[in-house]
C-alpha positions as CSV (number, residue, x, y, z in Angstrom):
1,M,107.7,74.1,83.8
2,A,108.4,72.2,80.5
3,M,109.3,74.2,77.5
4,G,107.0,74.0,74.5
5,R,105.9,75.7,71.4
6,T,105.1,79.4,71.9
7,M,101.6,80.2,70.6
8,S,100.9,82.7,67.8
9,V,98.9,85.8,68.6
10,E,95.8,84.2,67.1
11,E,96.1,81.0,69.1
12,A,96.8,82.8,72.3
13,R,93.7,85.0,71.8
14,E,91.5,81.9,71.0
15,V,92.6,79.9,74.1
16,F,92.3,82.9,76.4
17,T,88.9,83.9,75.0
18,R,87.6,80.3,75.7
19,Y,89.1,80.4,79.2
20,A,87.5,83.8,80.0
21,E,84.1,82.8,78.6
22,S,84.2,79.8,80.9
23,G,84.3,82.1,83.8
24,H,87.9,81.1,84.4
25,S,86.7,77.7,85.4
26,D,87.6,75.4,82.4
27,V,90.8,73.8,83.6
28,S,91.3,72.0,80.3
29,M,93.0,75.1,79.1
30,M,95.6,74.9,81.9
31,A,98.8,72.9,81.6
32,P,99.3,70.2,84.2
33,D,102.2,72.2,85.7
34,V,100.4,75.5,85.6
35,V,101.3,78.0,88.3
36,F,99.6,81.2,89.3
37,R,101.6,83.7,91.4
38,V,100.2,86.5,93.5
39,M,103.0,89.0,93.0
40,A,102.4,91.1,96.1
41,T,102.7,88.1,98.5
42,G,104.7,85.5,96.6
43,Q,101.9,83.0,97.0
44,E,101.9,80.3,94.3
45,F,99.0,78.0,93.3
46,R,100.0,75.0,91.2
47,T,98.1,72.5,89.1
48,P,94.8,73.1,87.4
49,A,92.9,72.0,90.6
50,G,95.0,74.3,92.8
51,V,94.5,77.3,90.6
52,L,90.8,76.6,90.3
53,G,90.5,76.3,94.1
54,M,92.2,79.7,94.5
55,L,90.0,81.3,91.9
56,N,86.8,79.9,93.5
57,W,87.9,81.1,96.9
58,F,88.8,84.5,95.6
59,Y,85.6,85.1,93.6
60,H,83.1,83.2,95.8
61,G,84.7,83.0,99.3
62,A,86.7,86.1,100.3
63,F,84.5,88.0,97.9
64,E,81.3,87.6,95.9
65,A,82.6,89.4,92.8
66,R,83.3,89.5,89.1
67,A,86.1,90.8,86.9
68,D,85.2,93.5,84.5
69,T,88.0,93.5,81.8
70,K,88.9,97.0,80.6
71,N,91.9,96.2,78.4
72,M,93.4,93.1,76.9
73,L,96.8,92.8,75.2
74,V,97.6,89.7,73.2
75,G,101.1,88.8,71.9
76,E,102.9,85.6,70.9
77,G,102.4,83.3,73.9
78,V,101.2,86.0,76.2
79,V,97.9,87.7,77.2
80,A,97.6,90.5,79.7
81,I,94.4,91.9,81.1
82,E,93.6,95.0,83.0
83,A,90.4,94.7,84.9
84,D,88.2,95.9,87.8
85,F,87.3,93.4,90.6
86,I,83.8,94.4,91.5
87,G,81.6,93.0,94.2
88,R,81.2,92.5,97.9
89,H,83.8,91.6,100.6
90,T,82.3,88.4,102.1
91,G,85.2,86.6,103.8
92,E,88.5,87.2,105.5
93,F,91.1,88.6,103.1
94,A,94.5,90.2,103.8
95,G,93.9,89.9,107.5
96,V,90.6,91.8,107.2
97,P,87.4,89.9,108.4
98,A,84.4,90.1,106.1
99,T,83.0,93.7,106.0
100,G,80.1,93.2,103.6
101,K,81.3,96.4,101.9
102,E,81.1,96.9,98.1
103,I,84.6,97.0,96.4
104,N,86.0,98.0,93.1
105,V,89.7,97.1,93.0
106,P,91.9,97.4,89.9
107,F,94.1,94.4,89.0
108,T,96.2,93.0,86.2
109,V,97.1,89.5,85.2
110,W,99.8,88.5,82.8
111,Y,99.3,85.0,81.3
112,A,102.0,82.9,79.6
113,L,100.6,80.3,77.1
114,R,102.4,77.4,75.3
115,D,101.2,74.4,73.4
116,G,97.5,75.5,73.5
117,Q,97.4,75.9,77.3
118,I,97.9,78.5,80.0
119,V,101.2,77.7,81.8
120,E,101.5,80.7,84.1
121,G,99.5,83.6,85.5
122,R,101.1,86.5,87.4
123,I,98.4,88.5,89.4
124,Y,98.9,92.1,90.4
125,W,96.0,93.1,92.7
126,E,95.8,96.5,94.3
127,T,95.7,95.6,98.0
128,P,96.0,99.2,99.2
129,A,92.8,100.1,97.2
130,F,91.0,97.2,98.8
131,L,92.1,98.2,102.3
132,A,91.0,101.8,101.8
133,Q,87.6,100.7,100.4
134,V,86.8,98.5,103.4
135,G,88.2,101.0,106.0
136,A,91.1,98.8,107.0
137,L,94.0,101.2,106.5
138,P,95.8,102.1,109.7
139,S,95.1,105.6,110.9
140,G,97.0,108.3,109.0
141,D,97.8,106.0,106.0
142,E,96.8,107.2,102.6
143,V,96.6,105.5,99.3
144,T,98.3,107.4,96.6
């Protein structure tokens, strides 16, 4: 990932707001070498097309869902969101076939921004909450 100019708080807020208002589908706000990482699994999705494919699969393949942002923190070159992932489990995810069950899973994403674009996203998604909500926790396991 090439180094560039760190964005001011105002610039970071403006770029992220446009990205969020696009439904996270406007890849023009992503750097060519953007990478999104799923922190629990180590999976990486690179390039704007790769990230968009992952987001489309997540929001409209494995699930039919939306993100309901609860909190947003904006700093120089960084945006963090805390949100609820609300919808229905419609496709295989985390080894669990589609259940059709309604879910409401908390998640957080930290975004790094430089030169007017998103260069990185680090996704923290509460898989244990998902597993509990779709009845897929092994017997005796509890989510604490």
